[in-house]
C-alpha positions as CSV (number, residue, x, y, z in Angstrom):
1,M,-27.8,-29.6,-1.3
2,S,-25.5,-26.9,0.0
3,T,-24.4,-23.7,-1.8
4,Y,-20.9,-22.8,-2.1
5,V,-19.2,-19.6,-3.5
6,V,-16.0,-20.2,-5.2
7,T,-14.0,-17.1,-6.0
8,G,-11.5,-17.2,-8.8
9,G,-13.9,-20.0,-10.0
10,S,-13.7,-19.6,-13.8
11,A,-10.6,-21.5,-14.6
12,G,-7.8,-23.7,-13.1
13,I,-8.0,-24.9,-9.5
14,G,-11.2,-22.9,-8.8
15,L,-13.1,-24.5,-11.7
16,A,-12.0,-28.0,-10.7
17,I,-13.2,-27.2,-7.2
18,A,-16.6,-26.1,-8.6
19,R,-16.9,-29.2,-10.8
20,R,-16.1,-31.5,-7.8
21,L,-18.7,-29.7,-5.6
22,G,-21.3,-30.0,-8.4
23,R,-20.6,-33.7,-8.8
24,D,-21.3,-34.1,-5.0
25,G,-24.8,-32.5,-5.5
26,H,-24.1,-28.9,-4.5
27,E,-25.0,-25.7,-6.0
28,V,-21.9,-23.5,-6.8
29,V,-21.6,-19.8,-7.3
30,L,-18.7,-19.0,-9.6
31,A,-17.3,-15.5,-8.8
32,A,-14.6,-14.0,-11.1
33,R,-13.9,-10.9,-12.9
34,D,-14.2,-11.9,-16.5
35,P,-17.7,-12.3,-17.6
36,E,-16.9,-14.3,-20.7
37,R,-14.7,-16.9,-18.8
38,L,-17.5,-17.0,-16.2
39,A,-20.1,-17.8,-18.9
40,A,-17.9,-20.5,-20.5
41,A,-17.1,-22.2,-17.1
42,A,-20.7,-22.1,-16.1
43,E,-21.9,-23.8,-19.4
44,S,-19.3,-26.5,-19.0
45,L,-20.6,-27.1,-15.4
46,R,-24.4,-27.1,-16.6
47,A,-23.4,-29.6,-19.2
48,E,-22.5,-31.9,-16.2
49,H,-26.0,-31.2,-14.7
50,T,-24.4,-28.9,-12.0
51,A,-26.6,-26.1,-10.6
52,V,-24.6,-23.0,-11.0
53,R,-24.8,-19.2,-10.7
54,T,-22.4,-16.6,-11.8
55,A,-21.2,-13.4,-10.3
56,A,-18.9,-11.0,-12.2
57,L,-17.0,-9.8,-9.1
58,D,-13.8,-8.1,-8.1
59,V,-13.0,-9.3,-4.6
60,R,-11.3,-6.1,-3.8
61,D,-14.6,-4.3,-3.7
62,P,-16.1,-4.9,-0.3
63,D,-19.5,-3.5,-1.1
64,A,-19.8,-5.7,-4.2
65,V,-18.7,-8.8,-2.2
66,T,-21.2,-8.0,0.6
67,S,-24.0,-7.6,-2.0
68,L,-23.4,-11.0,-3.5
69,F,-23.5,-12.8,-0.1
70,E,-26.7,-10.9,0.9
71,E,-28.5,-11.4,-2.3
72,L,-28.0,-15.1,-2.6
73,P,-31.1,-17.1,-1.6
74,A,-28.9,-19.3,0.5
75,V,-25.2,-19.9,1.1
76,D,-23.4,-22.5,3.2
77,G,-19.8,-22.2,2.5
78,L,-17.0,-20.4,0.6
79,V,-13.7,-21.3,-1.2
80,N,-11.3,-18.2,-1.3
81,N,-9.3,-19.1,-4.4
82,A,-9.1,-15.6,-6.2
83,A,-5.4,-14.7,-6.4
84,G,-3.0,-12.5,-8.3
85,N,0.6,-13.3,-8.9
86,F,3.6,-12.8,-11.0
87,A,7.3,-13.5,-10.6
88,C,9.4,-10.4,-9.9
89,P,12.6,-9.8,-8.1
90,T,11.5,-7.8,-4.9
91,V,14.0,-5.2,-5.7
92,D,12.2,-4.4,-9.0
93,L,8.6,-4.8,-7.5
94,S,6.5,-1.7,-7.8
95,P,4.4,-0.6,-4.9
96,G,1.3,-1.0,-7.1
97,G,2.2,-4.6,-8.1
98,F,2.6,-5.5,-4.5
99,K,-0.5,-3.8,-3.5
100,A,-2.6,-5.4,-6.3
101,V,-1.5,-9.0,-5.3
102,V,-2.2,-8.4,-1.6
103,E,-5.6,-6.8,-2.2
104,I,-6.8,-9.6,-4.4
105,S,-5.5,-12.5,-2.2
106,L,-5.6,-11.2,1.3
107,Y,-8.2,-8.4,1.2
108,G,-10.3,-10.6,-1.0
109,C,-10.3,-13.4,1.5
110,F,-11.2,-11.1,4.2
111,H,-14.0,-9.4,2.5
112,A,-15.7,-12.6,1.4
113,S,-15.1,-14.5,4.6
114,Q,-16.5,-11.6,6.6
115,A,-19.5,-11.2,4.4
116,L,-20.4,-15.0,4.8
117,A,-19.7,-15.0,8.5
118,R,-21.9,-12.0,9.1
119,R,-24.9,-13.6,7.3
120,L,-24.3,-17.2,8.9
121,I,-24.0,-15.7,12.3
122,R,-27.2,-13.5,11.8
123,E,-29.1,-16.6,10.6
124,G,-27.7,-18.9,13.4
125,R,-26.4,-21.4,10.8
126,P,-23.1,-23.2,10.6
127,G,-20.8,-23.0,7.7
128,A,-17.4,-23.7,6.1
129,I,-14.6,-21.8,4.6
130,V,-11.5,-23.0,2.7
131,N,-8.7,-20.6,1.9
132,I,-6.3,-21.5,-0.9
133,V,-2.9,-20.4,0.3
134,A,0.7,-21.7,-0.8
135,T,3.5,-23.5,0.9
136,Y,5.7,-20.3,0.5
137,A,3.4,-18.7,3.0
138,W,5.6,-20.3,5.6
139,T,8.7,-21.3,3.7
140,G,9.1,-18.1,1.6
141,A,10.5,-18.0,-1.9
142,P,12.4,-15.8,-4.0
143,G,10.6,-13.6,-6.7
144,V,7.1,-14.0,-5.1
145,A,7.6,-11.9,-1.8
146,H,4.3,-10.1,-2.7
147,S,2.3,-13.3,-3.0
148,A,4.1,-14.9,0.0
149,A,3.1,-11.9,2.2
150,A,-0.4,-12.1,0.9
151,K,-0.7,-15.9,1.4
152,G,1.0,-15.7,4.8
153,G,-1.6,-13.2,5.8
154,M,-4.3,-15.5,4.6
155,L,-3.0,-18.3,6.7
156,A,-2.8,-16.1,9.9
157,F,-6.3,-15.0,9.1
158,T,-7.5,-18.5,8.7
159,K,-6.3,-19.5,12.2
160,S,-7.5,-16.4,13.9
161,V,-11.2,-16.6,12.6
162,A,-11.1,-20.4,13.1
163,R,-10.9,-19.6,16.8
164,E,-13.2,-16.7,16.6
165,W,-16.1,-18.2,14.6
166,G,-15.8,-21.7,15.8
167,P,-18.5,-21.1,18.6
168,H,-20.8,-20.2,15.8
169,G,-20.1,-23.5,14.0
170,I,-18.3,-21.8,11.2
171,R,-15.2,-23.9,10.4
172,V,-12.2,-22.2,8.6
173,N,-9.4,-24.1,7.0
174,A,-6.7,-23.7,4.5
175,L,-5.3,-25.7,1.5
176,A,-1.6,-25.4,0.4
177,P,-1.6,-26.9,-3.2
178,G,1.3,-28.2,-5.0
179,F,2.2,-26.8,-8.4
180,V,-0.5,-27.4,-10.9
181,P,0.6,-26.7,-14.5
182,T,-2.3,-24.6,-15.6
183,E,-2.1,-22.6,-18.7
184,S,-1.0,-19.4,-16.9
185,A,1.3,-21.1,-14.4
186,T,3.0,-23.1,-17.4
187,A,3.7,-19.9,-19.3
188,N,5.1,-18.1,-16.2
189,I,7.2,-21.0,-14.7
190,L,7.8,-23.8,-17.0
191,S,9.4,-21.8,-19.8
192,D,11.4,-24.7,-21.1
193,D,12.3,-28.4,-20.6
194,D,15.2,-27.6,-18.2
195,A,12.9,-25.6,-15.9
196,R,10.4,-28.3,-15.9
197,Q,12.9,-30.9,-14.8
198,R,14.3,-28.7,-12.2
199,M,10.9,-28.2,-10.7
200,L,10.2,-32.0,-10.9
201,D,13.6,-32.6,-9.1
202,M,12.2,-30.9,-6.1
203,I,9.1,-33.0,-5.6
204,P,9.6,-36.3,-3.9
205,L,6.7,-37.9,-5.7
206,G,8.2,-36.9,-9.0
207,R,5.3,-35.3,-10.6
208,F,3.2,-32.1,-10.8
209,A,-0.2,-32.0,-9.0
210,E,-3.5,-32.1,-10.8
211,A,-6.3,-29.6,-10.2
212,E,-8.7,-32.4,-9.5
213,E,-6.6,-33.5,-6.5
214,M,-6.8,-30.0,-5.1
215,A,-10.5,-30.3,-5.7
216,D,-10.7,-33.4,-3.7
217,A,-8.8,-32.1,-0.9
218,T,-11.0,-28.9,-0.8
219,A,-14.1,-31.1,-0.8
220,H,-12.7,-32.9,2.1
221,L,-12.1,-29.9,4.2
222,L,-15.5,-28.5,3.4
223,G,-17.1,-31.5,4.7
224,A,-14.9,-32.4,7.6
225,P,-17.1,-31.6,10.8
226,Y,-14.4,-31.7,13.5
227,T,-11.6,-29.8,11.4
228,T,-10.9,-26.1,11.8
229,G,-7.9,-24.0,11.8
230,A,-6.0,-26.5,9.9
231,V,-3.7,-26.3,6.9
232,L,-3.7,-29.2,4.5
233,T,-0.6,-29.4,2.3
234,V,-1.0,-31.4,-0.9
235,D,2.2,-30.8,-2.8
236,G,3.9,-34.1,-3.5
237,G,6.4,-33.5,-0.6
238,R,7.8,-30.4,-2.3
239,S,7.8,-28.3,0.9
240,L,9.9,-30.9,2.7
241,G,12.9,-29.5,1.0
242,V,15.2,-30.7,-1.7
243,S,17.3,-33.8,-0.8
244,M,21.1,-33.5,-0.8
245,H,21.1,-36.9,-2.5
246,A,20.7,-37.4,-6.3
247,R,17.6,-38.9,-7.6
248,A,19.2,-40.7,-10.5
249,D,18.1,-44.1,-8.9
250,S,14.7,-42.9,-7.7
251,P,11.7,-45.0,-8.7
252,R,9.3,-43.8,-11.4
253,P,7.0,-41.1,-10.3
254,A,3.8,-42.0,-8.3
255,Q,0.6,-41.9,-10.5
256,A,-2.4,-39.7,-9.6
257,G,-4.9,-41.7,-7.7
258,T,-2.6,-44.2,-6.3
259,G,-0.5,-44.7,-3.2
260,G,2.8,-45.0,-5.2
261,R,4.1,-47.0,-8.0
């Protein structure tokens, strides 16, 4: 059994990742800021017989992050999923808003990754890190320049430390998820049926992603012994761009867990 820290692990993709790791027989450490949501998430995992610890943690605090990784009895890997985001035209974006998103996503990734790597290198043990990024880290997107800057930084960080820590047996990869209609994401993006359809029209597979699919991909990266510095895109083809041809005669959407229709 390995022990994995999952930041932003109390809901959404983070919780789905923790659930998958638990089902694989691993111990998970849920790290997030809200103690009540952490407790509820941990209870749901324990009901499935997952060994789980919780840490009320702000990843922007390097001392708190270091303490977590030093105080755990054992730790083998990390999923950097903590993020802050909101849609805002860049001309209206406040310095504080930009800073907050970058500090949660990019600085948080740095703090946690560094703390884990220091311990693993000191103990002479291998490990694995998966950083949750976004396709707009390289495509860009209007209204999310702050998050794109942070995720782009995470992507560069992933590749840099994959080279630096590889000789120590520490693998570092990134996952770029498709749109998962979580409660918060739905409220921010899918404001009405038209918005939902417009977004679906951008996805060749014709449906939104499921959190469990992101969890499966993360588990794969954590366990892939000869993969490091890679970015796995799981977005239904969204980042390929919008076709100039109409989709009126397209087949029905591919179902989750299948190869197509």
